[in-house]
C-alpha positions in Angstrom: 23.8 112.1 -51.6 27.4 113.3 -51.0 28.4 116.5 -49.4 31.7 118.4 -49.7 32.9 121.1 -47.3 35.6 123.6 -48.2 36.7 126.6 -46.1 36.6 129.8 -48.1 37.5 132.1 -45.2 38.3 131.8 -41.6 34.7 131.7 -40.5 32.9 130.5 -43.6 32.5 127.0 -45.2 31.3 126.3 -48.7 29.0 123.3 -48.8 28.2 121.5 -52.0 26.0 118.4 -52.5 25.5 116.1 -55.3 23.3 113.1 -55.8 24.2 109.8 -57.5 21.5 107.9 -59.4 21.5 104.3 -58.1 20.2 101.8 -60.6 19.1 98.2 -60.0 16.7 99.1 -57.3 13.1 97.9 -57.5 10.6 99.9 -55.3 8.1 97.1 -55.7 10.4 94.6 -53.9 12.3 97.1 -51.7 11.9 96.6 -47.9 14.1 97.6 -45.0 15.4 95.1 -42.6 17.2 97.1 -39.9 20.2 99.2 -39.2 20.8 100.2 -42.8 20.1 96.7 -44.3 17.5 96.4 -47.0 16.3 93.9 -49.6 15.5 94.6 -53.2 15.1 92.3 -56.2 15.8 89.2 -54.1 19.2 90.5 -52.8 20.4 91.7 -49.3 22.3 95.0 -49.1 23.8 97.3 -46.5 23.6 101.0 -47.0 27.1 102.2 -46.4 28.6 105.7 -46.4 32.1 107.2 -46.4 33.7 110.4 -47.6 32.8 109.5 -51.1 29.1 109.3 -50.4 26.5 106.7 -49.6 26.2 103.5 -51.6 24.7 100.0 -51.3 26.9 97.0 -50.6 25.5 93.6 -51.4 25.7 90.7 -48.9 26.5 88.3 -51.7 24.8 84.9 -51.3 22.6 85.9 -48.4 19.0 84.5 -48.5 16.7 87.5 -48.4 13.9 85.5 -46.8 15.9 84.4 -43.8 18.7 87.0 -43.4 19.0 88.6 -39.9 21.6 91.3 -39.4 23.9 91.2 -36.3 23.4 94.0 -33.8 26.2 96.6 -33.9 28.6 94.8 -36.3 28.5 94.3 -40.1 27.1 90.9 -41.0 24.4 88.5 -40.1 23.0 85.1 -40.6 20.6 83.3 -42.9 19.4 79.8 -42.8 22.6 78.3 -44.1 25.5 80.8 -43.5 27.1 83.4 -41.3 28.3 86.6 -43.0 30.9 89.1 -41.7 32.9 92.0 -43.1 31.5 94.8 -45.2 33.0 97.9 -46.7 35.5 98.7 -48.0 35.9 94.9 -48.5 32.9 92.7 -49.3 31.0 90.5 -46.9 32.3 87.0 -46.7 31.0 83.8 -45.2 32.6 82.5 -42.1 33.4 79.0 -43.3 31.9 76.3 -41.1 30.1 78.6 -38.7 26.7 77.4 -37.6 24.1 80.2 -38.2 21.8 78.6 -35.6 24.2 78.8 -32.7 26.6 81.7 -33.6 27.2 84.4 -31.0 29.1 87.7 -31.3 31.2 87.9 -28.2 32.2 91.6 -28.4 29.3 93.4 -30.1 29.8 96.6 -28.0 33.2 97.0 -29.7 31.3 98.2 -32.7 33.6 96.4 -35.1 31.5 97.0 -38.2 34.2 96.0 -40.6 37.5 95.9 -38.6 37.9 92.2 -38.7 38.5 91.8 -35.0 35.3 90.4 -33.6 35.2 87.0 -31.8 32.4 84.6 -32.5 31.5 81.2 -31.1 29.1 78.6 -32.3 28.4 75.2 -30.7 31.7 73.7 -32.0 34.2 76.4 -32.8 35.6 79.8 -32.0 36.3 82.4 -34.8 38.3 85.6 -34.9 36.9 87.6 -37.8 36.6 85.1 -40.7 39.2 82.6 -39.3 38.5 79.6 -37.1 40.8 79.5 -34.1 42.1 75.9 -34.1 41.9 74.2 -30.7 39.9 76.9 -29.0 37.1 75.7 -26.7 33.8 77.4 -27.5 32.3 76.3 -24.2 34.9 78.1 -22.0 36.0 80.8 -24.4 35.5 84.3 -22.9 36.8 87.8 -23.4 39.1 89.2 -20.8 37.8 92.7 -21.6 34.8 93.6 -23.9 36.8 96.6 -25.2 39.9 94.7 -26.3 40.8 91.7 -28.3 42.2 89.6 -25.4 40.4 86.3 -24.7 40.9 83.0 -22.9 39.6 79.5 -22.7 40.3 76.5 -20.5 43.6 75.8 -22.4 45.2 79.2 -23.1 45.0 83.0 -23.6 44.5 84.7 -27.0 45.4 88.0 -28.5 44.1 89.1 -31.9 42.8 85.6 -32.4 46.3 84.0 -31.9 47.2 81.8 -28.9 49.8 83.3 -26.5 51.8 81.5 -23.9 
C-alpha cells in the first residue's frame, strides 16, 4: 500500500492510498523470519518501504533454510555467506567473510543500508562490503558506537580507511 498526502488548505490534508498487486508470492510456502524478512518460493526477501510504497527486495543467493537476519541492520548470514546492503541497492555478499564467526560491531547505529557498518570475523575486518587490509580482528574496536571511528593494535581508522 502507498499513501500520498497533499495539503488542500492551511488545516486540511488530502490523503489517497493505492495498492499494488505483488505477484510471485506463494501463500503455501510463505513464512516470516523476523524484522520484515520473509521466505516464499524458496527465496529470502526483505519487505522494504519508501515514499514510493512498500515492496519486497530479494536477498539473492541466500539459503532460505539457514538464513538468519542481523539485528538492526540490513543483511544476515546463511550457512555459506554473509549478506549486507539492501535498498535502494541490492544485497551483496561480503566476499570472504565467515558466516559462523561474523560480528556486527556497530549495530546500534541502525545502518540498514548506509554502507558504513564494521564487521569482524575470526580472520578479517570489514567496512561495509570491503575487507580492510591489515586490520587486526582480535584488537579491532570502535572508538564510539555512534561514529565510524575505530582502532586496532596497529592504527586508527575512519570510514574504513587507515589514518595516521
